[in-house]
N, C-alpha and C positions, 0 to 999 in steps of 0.2 A: 644196639649193644646189650641193653638190659635183657631183652628177650633171649639172646644167645647165651649170656652168662647164666640166667635163671634156668634155662634148659640144660646147660652143662652141669649146673648144681644138682638138678634132678637126676642126671646120669650118675653123679657121685653117690647119691642115695640108693639108686638101684644096685650099684656095684657092691655096696656093703651089706645088702640084704641077705639074710640066711636064717634058718630056724635057730631059735635060741637067742638071737639078738633082740635088742629092745628098740621100740619105735623111736625113742629119742636119739639113738645112734644114727638113724637116717637123717633126722633133722640136723644133727651136728655136722654131718658130712656135707649136707647142702649149704648150711649157713657158712661154714668155713670157706667153701669154694666161692660163694658170693662175695664175702668180705675180702678175701685174698685177691679178687679180680676187680675191685673198685666199686662194687655196689655199696651204697651207704647204709642200707638197713633192709630188713624184710618188709615186704609190702603189707603183710598181715601175719598173725601168728600161724605157725606151721600146723597143718592138719596131717597127721600120720596115723591112720586108723587100720589096724590089722584085725582079721577075723570079724567078730561081731561089732567091733568099734568102727568098722567101715560104714556101718549103717547109721552112725551118728554123724550127720552131715557136717557139723562144725565142731567136731571133737578136737580138743586141744591138749589133753592131758599127756599124750604121747609116752605113757609109762608102761605099756603092756609089752610082755615078752612075746615075740612072734613064733608061730608054730608051723610046722610042715603041713602042707595041704591048704593053708589059708591064703587069702588075698590080702594085699596091703594097698590102701588108697592114700596117695600123698598129694596134697594141694598146697602149693607153696610158690612164692615168687619174690623177686627183689624190687627195691625202690632205688631209683637213680635220678637225682635232680628233680625230685618230687613227683616223678612219673612212675607208675607201678606196672607190674606184670602179674598175670594170673595164669597158672598152669597146673594141671592135674594129670597124673598117670596112675594106672592100676596094674599091678603085676602079682604073680604068684610068689609067695615067700620061698618056696623050695625050687623055683625055676621051671615049673611045668604046670600048665593049666589042666584041671580036670575037664572032662567032656562038657559038663554043664557050665563051668566057668568060661571055657573057650567059646561056647555058643553065645553066651551073654556078651562076652567081650566083642565078638565079631559083630553082633547086632548094634552095639554102641558105636563101634568104629565105622560101620557102614552108614549109620545115621549121621555121625559127625562129618564124614566125607561128603555125603549128599548135601548137607547144609552148606559146607564150604564151597562146593561146586555151584550152588545156586545163588549165593549172595553176590550182588552187584548193585551199583547205584540205581535207585528207582524201584527195586524189589521191596515188597512190603513184609513186615514181620509176620503177618497172618499167613502169607503164602509160604514162608519158611517153616512156620509152626506146623502147617498142614502137611507139608512135605515130610518133616521130621516125624510127626505122628504116624504117617503112613509107612515110613521106613521101619520104625520099631514094630508096628503091627505086623508088617510083612514078615518080620523075623520072629514073630511069636511072643512079643513082650509088651507089657503095659506101656501105653504111649504117654502117660501123664507127665513124664519127666523128659519129654523131647524138647529140651530147653534150647531156644534159639539165640540166647546170648544176652549179656549185660554190658553196659558201657564200662570201659576201663580208662583211667586217667590219673588225676591227682589222688583219687581214691580208687581202691580196687573194685568197688561197686560205685561207679561214678554216676553223676546226675545226667539226665538226657530225656528226650521225648520218646516214650515207649511206643507211641503211635506213628512216629515219623518213618517214612521209607528209609532204606539205607542210603547213605551219601558218601561220596569219596572223602577220605580223611577220618572217618569214624574209626575208633579203636574199640574192639569188642572182645569179650571172652565167650567162646562157643563151647558148651558143655552138656551134651546129651547124657542121660543117666539111666541105668537100670538099677533099681533098688528093690531087693527081695529079702526083707529082714528074717523071714522064717527059714530061709536057706543060708542066712549069714553071708549074703552076697551083695556087694555094692560095686558097680562098675561105673567109673566116671573117666572120661577122656576130655580134657579141656586144653584149648590153645587160645592165646591172645592173637588177634588178627587185625590187620589194617585193611580197611576197604579202599580199593584202588579204582581207577576209572573202568577197569574191565573185570574185576573180581575181588579176590582177597590175597594179601600177602600174609603168610603165617609167620609171626615174629618168633615163635617158640618151636620152630621145626627141628632144632638141633637135638632134641631128645626123641628117640623113635617111639612110634605107637603101633606100627605094623608088628604082628606077633613075632615073626622070626627075628627081626633086628632087635626088638625089645628083649626077647629072651637071651639073645646073644650078649647083651650088656650084662645080664645077670651072671653069665658064665665066665666073664673075664677074670 
C-alpha cells in the first residue's frame, strides 16, 4: 500500500509541474496526497531539484523556480507503520525532453530494467554491478553510478550485508544514475522492489517511467 500511495503522490507532483512554478509546489502536491491517503509521514525530506540543483544529490531547499528546458529530479516516499518507500523520477519541466536529455534518460531506464530483470535469489551484487556498468557503457555513459541498490526498511537506507547475495524477502531501492554537472543534467530512476522467489516485484510501479506514459502524465 505504501508503495502504491507513494507512487501516486509522485504522479501528483508530475502533474503540477510547469515552467514558472517552484520546486516546493511539487513537494506540497506529493505530501498532501500521501497524508490524505493514510501515510503517516515522509520517509525522508523531499528532494526536488530542477536544473543545476538536480546535480546536488541530496538537495533539500526546494525553493527554486523551474524553467522551461530543464529537468527536475524528485526523490520522495512515504512512511507507514515504520516502514519506508524510496522512489525517484526525472522529467522535463516543459513536458518534452531535448535530444541529449532523452538519450541519457533512455540509458538510465535501460540500465534499471536490466538490473531488475537480473535480480533473483542467489545472484550476487557484483554480478548486478557488472551488468549495470556494462549497460551504461553500451549506451555511451559513465558507468560509475550504475547503482545496484540499497536496503529499504525501518530506514530508507537500512542496514544489511552488502556482500550477501540477493535473498527472497529483501526490500531494495534500485537507482542507476547519469550525473553530468557540466551539462546541468542528472537522471535518476529509482524504484523500491521486493525480491521474490523468481525475481522482483516493483512496489512503486504505479508511477510511469517509460517515456511516453511519463510525458502523458505531464500533459493531463
